[in-house]
mmCIF file of the N, C-alpha and C atoms, coordinates in Angstrom:
data_MODEL
# 
_entry.id   MODEL 
# 
loop_
_atom_site.group_PDB 
_atom_site.id 
_atom_site.type_symbol 
_atom_site.label_atom_id 
_atom_site.label_alt_id 
_atom_site.label_comp_id 
_atom_site.label_asym_id 
_atom_site.label_entity_id 
_atom_site.label_seq_id 
_atom_site.pdbx_PDB_ins_code 
_atom_site.Cartn_x 
_atom_site.Cartn_y 
_atom_site.Cartn_z 
_atom_site.occupancy 
_atom_site.B_iso_or_equiv 
_atom_site.pdbx_formal_charge 
_atom_site.auth_seq_id 
_atom_site.auth_comp_id 
_atom_site.auth_asym_id 
_atom_site.auth_atom_id 
_atom_site.pdbx_PDB_model_num 
ATOM 1   N N  . MET A 1 1  ? 0.891  -1.182  -0.159  1.00 0.00 ? 1  MET A N  1 
ATOM 2   C CA . MET A 1 1  ? 0.099  -0.017  0.033   1.00 0.00 ? 1  MET A CA 1 
ATOM 3   C C  . MET A 1 1  ? 0.875  1.262   -0.005  1.00 0.00 ? 1  MET A C  1 
ATOM 4   N N  . VAL A 1 2  ? 0.616  2.116   -0.885  1.00 0.00 ? 2  VAL A N  1 
ATOM 5   C CA . VAL A 1 2  ? 1.128  3.501   -1.074  1.00 0.00 ? 2  VAL A CA 1 
ATOM 6   C C  . VAL A 1 2  ? 0.647  4.423   0.129   1.00 0.00 ? 2  VAL A C  1 
ATOM 7   N N  . THR A 1 3  ? 1.423  4.721   0.855   1.00 0.00 ? 3  THR A N  1 
ATOM 8   C CA . THR A 1 3  ? 1.000  5.989   1.894   1.00 0.00 ? 3  THR A CA 1 
ATOM 9   C C  . THR A 1 3  ? 1.148  7.350   1.280   1.00 0.00 ? 3  THR A C  1 
ATOM 10  N N  . GLY A 1 4  ? 0.589  8.292   2.150   1.00 0.00 ? 4  GLY A N  1 
ATOM 11  C CA . GLY A 1 4  ? 0.778  9.698   1.905   1.00 0.00 ? 4  GLY A CA 1 
ATOM 12  C C  . GLY A 1 4  ? 2.280  10.200  1.987   1.00 0.00 ? 4  GLY A C  1 
ATOM 13  N N  . SER A 1 5  ? 2.822  9.375   3.019   1.00 0.00 ? 5  SER A N  1 
ATOM 14  C CA . SER A 1 5  ? 4.384  10.066  3.104   1.00 0.00 ? 5  SER A CA 1 
ATOM 15  C C  . SER A 1 5  ? 5.353  9.511   2.143   1.00 0.00 ? 5  SER A C  1 
ATOM 16  N N  . ASP A 1 6  ? 4.649  7.898   1.577   1.00 0.00 ? 6  ASP A N  1 
ATOM 17  C CA . ASP A 1 6  ? 5.521  7.324   0.492   1.00 0.00 ? 6  ASP A CA 1 
ATOM 18  C C  . ASP A 1 6  ? 5.110  8.039   -0.765  1.00 0.00 ? 6  ASP A C  1 
ATOM 19  N N  . ASP A 1 7  ? 4.018  8.561   -1.087  1.00 0.00 ? 7  ASP A N  1 
ATOM 20  C CA . ASP A 1 7  ? 3.722  9.504   -2.196  1.00 0.00 ? 7  ASP A CA 1 
ATOM 21  C C  . ASP A 1 7  ? 4.520  10.736  -2.350  1.00 0.00 ? 7  ASP A C  1 
ATOM 22  N N  . GLU A 1 8  ? 4.622  11.224  -1.152  1.00 0.00 ? 8  GLU A N  1 
ATOM 23  C CA . GLU A 1 8  ? 5.276  12.600  -1.091  1.00 0.00 ? 8  GLU A CA 1 
ATOM 24  C C  . GLU A 1 8  ? 6.889  12.484  -1.177  1.00 0.00 ? 8  GLU A C  1 
ATOM 25  N N  . ALA A 1 9  ? 7.333  11.394  -0.624  1.00 0.00 ? 9  ALA A N  1 
ATOM 26  C CA . ALA A 1 9  ? 8.891  11.374  -0.954  1.00 0.00 ? 9  ALA A CA 1 
ATOM 27  C C  . ALA A 1 9  ? 9.115  10.799  -2.482  1.00 0.00 ? 9  ALA A C  1 
ATOM 28  N N  . LEU A 1 10 ? 8.301  9.826   -3.132  1.00 0.00 ? 10 LEU A N  1 
ATOM 29  C CA . LEU A 1 10 ? 8.632  9.741   -4.389  1.00 0.00 ? 10 LEU A CA 1 
ATOM 30  C C  . LEU A 1 10 ? 8.515  10.705  -5.454  1.00 0.00 ? 10 LEU A C  1 
ATOM 31  N N  . ARG A 1 11 ? 7.653  11.880  -5.245  1.00 0.00 ? 11 ARG A N  1 
ATOM 32  C CA . ARG A 1 11 ? 7.508  12.949  -6.048  1.00 0.00 ? 11 ARG A CA 1 
ATOM 33  C C  . ARG A 1 11 ? 8.621  13.817  -5.687  1.00 0.00 ? 11 ARG A C  1 
ATOM 34  N N  . ARG A 1 12 ? 9.065  13.913  -4.422  1.00 0.00 ? 12 ARG A N  1 
ATOM 35  C CA . ARG A 1 12 ? 10.187 14.761  -4.033  1.00 0.00 ? 12 ARG A CA 1 
ATOM 36  C C  . ARG A 1 12 ? 11.407 14.175  -4.849  1.00 0.00 ? 12 ARG A C  1 
ATOM 37  N N  . LYS A 1 13 ? 11.885 12.972  -4.699  1.00 0.00 ? 13 LYS A N  1 
ATOM 38  C CA . LYS A 1 13 ? 12.929 12.158  -5.668  1.00 0.00 ? 13 LYS A CA 1 
ATOM 39  C C  . LYS A 1 13 ? 12.730 12.604  -6.927  1.00 0.00 ? 13 LYS A C  1 
ATOM 40  N N  . ARG A 1 14 ? 11.504 12.419  -7.584  1.00 0.00 ? 14 ARG A N  1 
ATOM 41  C CA . ARG A 1 14 ? 11.466 12.485  -9.150  1.00 0.00 ? 14 ARG A CA 1 
ATOM 42  C C  . ARG A 1 14 ? 11.935 14.104  -9.251  1.00 0.00 ? 14 ARG A C  1 
ATOM 43  N N  . TYR A 1 15 ? 11.509 14.920  -8.398  1.00 0.00 ? 15 TYR A N  1 
ATOM 44  C CA . TYR A 1 15 ? 11.774 16.434  -8.585  1.00 0.00 ? 15 TYR A CA 1 
ATOM 45  C C  . TYR A 1 15 ? 13.152 16.655  -8.610  1.00 0.00 ? 15 TYR A C  1 
ATOM 46  N N  . ASP A 1 16 ? 13.911 16.157  -7.327  1.00 0.00 ? 16 ASP A N  1 
ATOM 47  C CA . ASP A 1 16 ? 15.168 16.244  -7.291  1.00 0.00 ? 16 ASP A CA 1 
ATOM 48  C C  . ASP A 1 16 ? 15.984 15.572  -8.277  1.00 0.00 ? 16 ASP A C  1 
ATOM 49  N N  . TYR A 1 17 ? 15.777 14.415  -8.735  1.00 0.00 ? 17 TYR A N  1 
ATOM 50  C CA . TYR A 1 17 ? 16.358 13.861  -9.915  1.00 0.00 ? 17 TYR A CA 1 
ATOM 51  C C  . TYR A 1 17 ? 16.508 15.060  -11.032 1.00 0.00 ? 17 TYR A C  1 
ATOM 52  N N  . GLN A 1 18 ? 15.220 15.256  -11.368 1.00 0.00 ? 18 GLN A N  1 
ATOM 53  C CA . GLN A 1 18 ? 15.120 16.070  -12.636 1.00 0.00 ? 18 GLN A CA 1 
ATOM 54  C C  . GLN A 1 18 ? 15.683 17.325  -12.491 1.00 0.00 ? 18 GLN A C  1 
ATOM 55  N N  . ARG A 1 19 ? 15.926 18.104  -11.315 1.00 0.00 ? 19 ARG A N  1 
ATOM 56  C CA . ARG A 1 19 ? 16.530 19.353  -10.967 1.00 0.00 ? 19 ARG A CA 1 
ATOM 57  C C  . ARG A 1 19 ? 18.143 19.063  -11.002 1.00 0.00 ? 19 ARG A C  1 
ATOM 58  N N  . VAL A 1 20 ? 18.650 17.956  -10.369 1.00 0.00 ? 20 VAL A N  1 
ATOM 59  C CA . VAL A 1 20 ? 19.991 17.592  -10.260 1.00 0.00 ? 20 VAL A CA 1 
ATOM 60  C C  . VAL A 1 20 ? 20.536 17.140  -11.839 1.00 0.00 ? 20 VAL A C  1 
ATOM 61  N N  . MET A 1 21 ? 19.825 16.573  -12.608 1.00 0.00 ? 21 MET A N  1 
ATOM 62  C CA . MET A 1 21 ? 20.314 15.913  -13.841 1.00 0.00 ? 21 MET A CA 1 
ATOM 63  C C  . MET A 1 21 ? 20.207 16.986  -14.974 1.00 0.00 ? 21 MET A C  1 
ATOM 64  N N  . GLY A 1 22 ? 19.088 18.082  -14.494 1.00 0.00 ? 22 GLY A N  1 
ATOM 65  C CA . GLY A 1 22 ? 18.872 19.056  -15.463 1.00 0.00 ? 22 GLY A CA 1 
ATOM 66  C C  . GLY A 1 22 ? 18.014 18.657  -16.669 1.00 0.00 ? 22 GLY A C  1 
ATOM 67  N N  . THR A 1 23 ? 17.381 17.551  -16.684 1.00 0.00 ? 23 THR A N  1 
ATOM 68  C CA . THR A 1 23 ? 16.619 17.213  -17.772 1.00 0.00 ? 23 THR A CA 1 
ATOM 69  C C  . THR A 1 23 ? 15.278 17.592  -17.669 1.00 0.00 ? 23 THR A C  1 
ATOM 70  N N  . ARG A 1 24 ? 14.671 17.783  -18.721 1.00 0.00 ? 24 ARG A N  1 
ATOM 71  C CA . ARG A 1 24 ? 13.181 18.165  -18.699 1.00 0.00 ? 24 ARG A CA 1 
ATOM 72  C C  . ARG A 1 24 ? 12.469 16.776  -19.466 1.00 0.00 ? 24 ARG A C  1 
ATOM 73  N N  . ASN A 1 25 ? 13.064 15.771  -19.829 1.00 0.00 ? 25 ASN A N  1 
ATOM 74  C CA . ASN A 1 25 ? 12.605 14.610  -20.220 1.00 0.00 ? 25 ASN A CA 1 
ATOM 75  C C  . ASN A 1 25 ? 11.640 14.116  -19.045 1.00 0.00 ? 25 ASN A C  1 
ATOM 76  N N  . THR A 1 26 ? 10.530 13.121  -19.461 1.00 0.00 ? 26 THR A N  1 
ATOM 77  C CA . THR A 1 26 ? 9.458  12.627  -18.438 1.00 0.00 ? 26 THR A CA 1 
ATOM 78  C C  . THR A 1 26 ? 10.123 11.578  -17.604 1.00 0.00 ? 26 THR A C  1 
ATOM 79  N N  . THR A 1 27 ? 10.046 11.401  -16.587 1.00 0.00 ? 27 THR A N  1 
ATOM 80  C CA . THR A 1 27 ? 10.541 10.416  -15.746 1.00 0.00 ? 27 THR A CA 1 
ATOM 81  C C  . THR A 1 27 ? 9.258  9.814   -15.117 1.00 0.00 ? 27 THR A C  1 
ATOM 82  N N  . TYR A 1 28 ? 9.465  8.216   -14.965 1.00 0.00 ? 28 TYR A N  1 
ATOM 83  C CA . TYR A 1 28 ? 8.294  7.601   -14.421 1.00 0.00 ? 28 TYR A CA 1 
ATOM 84  C C  . TYR A 1 28 ? 8.560  7.026   -12.880 1.00 0.00 ? 28 TYR A C  1 
ATOM 85  N N  . ILE A 1 29 ? 7.664  6.796   -12.049 1.00 0.00 ? 29 ILE A N  1 
ATOM 86  C CA . ILE A 1 29 ? 7.687  6.372   -10.803 1.00 0.00 ? 29 ILE A CA 1 
ATOM 87  C C  . ILE A 1 29 ? 7.192  4.753   -11.261 1.00 0.00 ? 29 ILE A C  1 
ATOM 88  N N  . THR A 1 30 ? 7.739  3.902   -11.071 1.00 0.00 ? 30 THR A N  1 
ATOM 89  C CA . THR A 1 30 ? 7.453  2.658   -11.306 1.00 0.00 ? 30 THR A CA 1 
ATOM 90  C C  . THR A 1 30 ? 7.766  1.737   -9.867  1.00 0.00 ? 30 THR A C  1 
ATOM 91  N N  . LEU A 1 31 ? 6.717  0.910   -9.468  1.00 0.00 ? 31 LEU A N  1 
ATOM 92  C CA . LEU A 1 31 ? 6.833  0.117   -8.559  1.00 0.00 ? 31 LEU A CA 1 
ATOM 93  C C  . LEU A 1 31 ? 7.022  -1.387  -8.881  1.00 0.00 ? 31 LEU A C  1 
ATOM 94  N N  . VAL A 1 32 ? 8.144  -1.962  -8.330  1.00 0.00 ? 32 VAL A N  1 
ATOM 95  C CA . VAL A 1 32 ? 8.663  -3.376  -8.603  1.00 0.00 ? 32 VAL A CA 1 
ATOM 96  C C  . VAL A 1 32 ? 8.121  -4.105  -7.212  1.00 0.00 ? 32 VAL A C  1 
ATOM 97  N N  . THR A 1 33 ? 7.114  -5.080  -7.515  1.00 0.00 ? 33 THR A N  1 
ATOM 98  C CA . THR A 1 33 ? 6.757  -5.757  -6.070  1.00 0.00 ? 33 THR A CA 1 
ATOM 99  C C  . THR A 1 33 ? 6.235  -7.314  -6.645  1.00 0.00 ? 33 THR A C  1 
ATOM 100 N N  . PRO A 1 34 ? 6.640  -8.145  -5.737  1.00 0.00 ? 34 PRO A N  1 
ATOM 101 C CA . PRO A 1 34 ? 6.250  -9.512  -6.040  1.00 0.00 ? 34 PRO A CA 1 
ATOM 102 C C  . PRO A 1 34 ? 4.681  -9.768  -5.979  1.00 0.00 ? 34 PRO A C  1 
ATOM 103 N N  . TYR A 1 35 ? 3.832  -8.904  -5.321  1.00 0.00 ? 35 TYR A N  1 
ATOM 104 C CA . TYR A 1 35 ? 2.347  -9.000  -5.351  1.00 0.00 ? 35 TYR A CA 1 
ATOM 105 C C  . TYR A 1 35 ? 1.495  -8.242  -5.595  1.00 0.00 ? 35 TYR A C  1 
ATOM 106 N N  . GLY A 1 36 ? 2.073  -6.932  -6.175  1.00 0.00 ? 36 GLY A N  1 
ATOM 107 C CA . GLY A 1 36 ? 1.128  -6.064  -6.614  1.00 0.00 ? 36 GLY A CA 1 
ATOM 108 C C  . GLY A 1 36 ? 0.732  -4.872  -5.598  1.00 0.00 ? 36 GLY A C  1 
ATOM 109 N N  . VAL A 1 37 ? 0.090  -3.901  -5.779  1.00 0.00 ? 37 VAL A N  1 
ATOM 110 C CA . VAL A 1 37 ? -0.342 -2.699  -4.876  1.00 0.00 ? 37 VAL A CA 1 
ATOM 111 C C  . VAL A 1 37 ? -1.600 -2.899  -4.584  1.00 0.00 ? 37 VAL A C  1 
ATOM 112 N N  . ILE A 1 38 ? -2.018 -2.427  -3.308  1.00 0.00 ? 38 ILE A N  1 
ATOM 113 C CA . ILE A 1 38 ? -3.117 -2.315  -2.834  1.00 0.00 ? 38 ILE A CA 1 
ATOM 114 C C  . ILE A 1 38 ? -3.855 -1.018  -3.343  1.00 0.00 ? 38 ILE A C  1 
ATOM 115 N N  . GLN A 1 39 ? -4.884 -0.756  -4.090  1.00 0.00 ? 39 GLN A N  1 
ATOM 116 C CA . GLN A 1 39 ? -5.482 0.211   -4.407  1.00 0.00 ? 39 GLN A CA 1 
ATOM 117 C C  . GLN A 1 39 ? -6.092 1.372   -3.473  1.00 0.00 ? 39 GLN A C  1 
ATOM 118 N N  . ASN A 1 40 ? -5.450 2.499   -3.481  1.00 0.00 ? 40 ASN A N  1 
ATOM 119 C CA . ASN A 1 40 ? -6.020 3.434   -2.594  1.00 0.00 ? 40 ASN A CA 1 
ATOM 120 C C  . ASN A 1 40 ? -5.769 4.956   -3.169  1.00 0.00 ? 40 ASN A C  1 
ATOM 121 N N  . SER A 1 41 ? -6.036 6.004   -2.507  1.00 0.00 ? 41 SER A N  1 
ATOM 122 C CA . SER A 1 41 ? -5.744 7.332   -3.534  1.00 0.00 ? 41 SER A CA 1 
ATOM 123 C C  . SER A 1 41 ? -4.456 7.392   -3.936  1.00 0.00 ? 41 SER A C  1 
ATOM 124 N N  . TYR A 1 42 ? -3.448 7.019   -3.194  1.00 0.00 ? 42 TYR A N  1 
ATOM 125 C CA . TYR A 1 42 ? -2.051 7.212   -3.761  1.00 0.00 ? 42 TYR A CA 1 
ATOM 126 C C  . TYR A 1 42 ? -1.573 6.259   -4.834  1.00 0.00 ? 42 TYR A C  1 
ATOM 127 N N  . ALA A 1 43 ? -2.230 5.153   -4.981  1.00 0.00 ? 43 ALA A N  1 
ATOM 128 C CA . ALA A 1 43 ? -1.645 3.976   -5.570  1.00 0.00 ? 43 ALA A CA 1 
ATOM 129 C C  . ALA A 1 43 ? -1.915 4.535   -7.263  1.00 0.00 ? 43 ALA A C  1 
ATOM 130 N N  . GLY A 1 44 ? -2.899 5.634   -7.604  1.00 0.00 ? 44 GLY A N  1 
ATOM 131 C CA . GLY A 1 44 ? -2.993 5.954   -9.015  1.00 0.00 ? 44 GLY A CA 1 
ATOM 132 C C  . GLY A 1 44 ? -1.965 7.028   -9.360  1.00 0.00 ? 44 GLY A C  1 
ATOM 133 N N  . ASN A 1 45 ? -1.057 7.337   -8.340  1.00 0.00 ? 45 ASN A N  1 
ATOM 134 C CA . ASN A 1 45 ? -0.130 8.334   -8.766  1.00 0.00 ? 45 ASN A CA 1 
ATOM 135 C C  . ASN A 1 45 ? 1.230  7.595   -9.229  1.00 0.00 ? 45 ASN A C  1 
ATOM 136 N N  . LEU A 1 46 ? 1.249  6.254   -9.206  1.00 0.00 ? 46 LEU A N  1 
ATOM 137 C CA . LEU A 1 46 ? 2.442  5.472   -9.756  1.00 0.00 ? 46 LEU A CA 1 
ATOM 138 C C  . LEU A 1 46 ? 2.145  5.470   -11.161 1.00 0.00 ? 46 LEU A C  1 
ATOM 139 N N  . ASP A 1 47 ? 3.370  5.350   -11.936 1.00 0.00 ? 47 ASP A N  1 
ATOM 140 C CA . ASP A 1 47 ? 3.127  5.708   -13.243 1.00 0.00 ? 47 ASP A CA 1 
ATOM 141 C C  . ASP A 1 47 ? 2.947  4.061   -13.972 1.00 0.00 ? 47 ASP A C  1 
ATOM 142 N N  . SER A 1 48 ? 3.516  3.016   -13.069 1.00 0.00 ? 48 SER A N  1 
ATOM 143 C CA . SER A 1 48 ? 3.460  1.548   -13.690 1.00 0.00 ? 48 SER A CA 1 
ATOM 144 C C  . SER A 1 48 ? 3.803  0.575   -12.363 1.00 0.00 ? 48 SER A C  1 
ATOM 145 N N  . VAL A 1 49 ? 3.411  -0.319  -12.528 1.00 0.00 ? 49 VAL A N  1 
ATOM 146 C CA . VAL A 1 49 ? 3.672  -1.518  -11.262 1.00 0.00 ? 49 VAL A CA 1 
ATOM 147 C C  . VAL A 1 49 ? 4.225  -2.615  -12.042 1.00 0.00 ? 49 VAL A C  1 
ATOM 148 N N  . LEU A 1 50 ? 5.216  -3.309  -11.500 1.00 0.00 ? 50 LEU A N  1 
ATOM 149 C CA . LEU A 1 50 ? 5.559  -4.525  -12.342 1.00 0.00 ? 50 LEU A CA 1 
ATOM 150 C C  . LEU A 1 50 ? 5.352  -5.480  -11.145 1.00 0.00 ? 50 LEU A C  1 
ATOM 151 N N  . THR A 1 51 ? 4.839  -6.601  -11.460 1.00 0.00 ? 51 THR A N  1 
ATOM 152 C CA . THR A 1 51 ? 4.667  -7.636  -10.340 1.00 0.00 ? 51 THR A CA 1 
ATOM 153 C C  . THR A 1 51 ? 5.915  -8.918  -10.552 1.00 0.00 ? 51 THR A C  1 
ATOM 154 N N  . GLY A 1 52 ? 5.793  -9.856  -10.095 1.00 0.00 ? 52 GLY A N  1 
ATOM 155 C CA . GLY A 1 52 ? 6.439  -10.944 -10.190 1.00 0.00 ? 52 GLY A CA 1 
ATOM 156 C C  . GLY A 1 52 ? 6.103  -11.931 -11.459 1.00 0.00 ? 52 GLY A C  1 
ATOM 157 N N  . ASP A 1 53 ? 4.755  -11.888 -11.655 1.00 0.00 ? 53 ASP A N  1 
ATOM 158 C CA . ASP A 1 53 ? 4.212  -12.604 -12.828 1.00 0.00 ? 53 ASP A CA 1 
ATOM 159 C C  . ASP A 1 53 ? 4.495  -11.522 -14.315 1.00 0.00 ? 53 ASP A C  1 
ATOM 160 N N  . ASP A 1 54 ? 4.795  -10.521 -14.063 1.00 0.00 ? 54 ASP A N  1 
ATOM 161 C CA . ASP A 1 54 ? 5.302  -9.476  -15.427 1.00 0.00 ? 54 ASP A CA 1 
ATOM 162 C C  . ASP A 1 54 ? 6.843  -9.973  -15.433 1.00 0.00 ? 54 ASP A C  1 
ATOM 163 N N  . LEU A 1 55 ? 7.469  -10.222 -14.637 1.00 0.00 ? 55 LEU A N  1 
ATOM 164 C CA . LEU A 1 55 ? 9.041  -10.378 -14.808 1.00 0.00 ? 55 LEU A CA 1 
ATOM 165 C C  . LEU A 1 55 ? 9.376  -11.803 -15.277 1.00 0.00 ? 55 LEU A C  1 
ATOM 166 N N  . PHE A 1 56 ? 8.467  -12.785 -14.613 1.00 0.00 ? 56 PHE A N  1 
ATOM 167 C CA . PHE A 1 56 ? 8.985  -14.057 -14.773 1.00 0.00 ? 56 PHE A CA 1 
ATOM 168 C C  . PHE A 1 56 ? 7.483  -14.866 -15.680 1.00 0.00 ? 56 PHE A C  1 
ATOM 169 N N  . TYR A 1 57 ? 6.917  -14.338 -16.724 1.00 0.00 ? 57 TYR A N  1 
ATOM 170 C CA . TYR A 1 57 ? 6.072  -14.629 -17.430 1.00 0.00 ? 57 TYR A CA 1 
ATOM 171 C C  . TYR A 1 57 ? 6.652  -15.758 -18.550 1.00 0.00 ? 57 TYR A C  1 
ATOM 172 N N  . ASN A 1 58 ? 5.917  -17.042 -18.529 1.00 0.00 ? 58 ASN A N  1 
ATOM 173 C CA . ASN A 1 58 ? 6.866  -17.981 -19.565 1.00 0.00 ? 58 ASN A CA 1 
ATOM 174 C C  . ASN A 1 58 ? 6.141  -18.051 -20.819 1.00 0.00 ? 58 ASN A C  1 
ATOM 175 N N  . THR A 1 59 ? 6.836  -17.481 -21.747 1.00 0.00 ? 59 THR A N  1 
ATOM 176 C CA . THR A 1 59 ? 6.075  -17.561 -23.125 1.00 0.00 ? 59 THR A CA 1 
ATOM 177 C C  . THR A 1 59 ? 6.306  -18.714 -23.910 1.00 0.00 ? 59 THR A C  1 
ATOM 178 N N  . ASN A 1 60 ? 6.859  -19.578 -23.303 1.00 0.00 ? 60 ASN A N  1 
ATOM 179 C CA . ASN A 1 60 ? 7.050  -21.061 -23.949 1.00 0.00 ? 60 ASN A CA 1 
ATOM 180 C C  . ASN A 1 60 ? 6.603  -22.100 -22.930 1.00 0.00 ? 60 ASN A C  1 
ATOM 181 N N  . PRO A 1 61 ? 5.300  -22.372 -22.717 1.00 0.00 ? 61 PRO A N  1 
ATOM 182 C CA . PRO A 1 61 ? 5.059  -23.299 -21.731 1.00 0.00 ? 61 PRO A CA 1 
ATOM 183 C C  . PRO A 1 61 ? 5.634  -24.770 -22.390 1.00 0.00 ? 61 PRO A C  1 
ATOM 184 N N  . ALA A 1 62 ? 6.006  -25.607 -21.443 1.00 0.00 ? 62 ALA A N  1 
ATOM 185 C CA . ALA A 1 62 ? 6.233  -26.963 -21.869 1.00 0.00 ? 62 ALA A CA 1 
ATOM 186 C C  . ALA A 1 62 ? 5.077  -27.955 -22.419 1.00 0.00 ? 62 ALA A C  1 
# 
């Protein structure tokens, strides 16, 4: 679950990264988690979520 303090910290880190690197390119906040994310008012602020199923999907089943 993404809390208000987590959301604030992620936004601050994105801002700091863009400021320090001097980039105006888009940066994305991506959460990598084995089980997914609990939907709440802050979860919508994540740009993407990768789960274990996304990372280890077997495209060639035996």
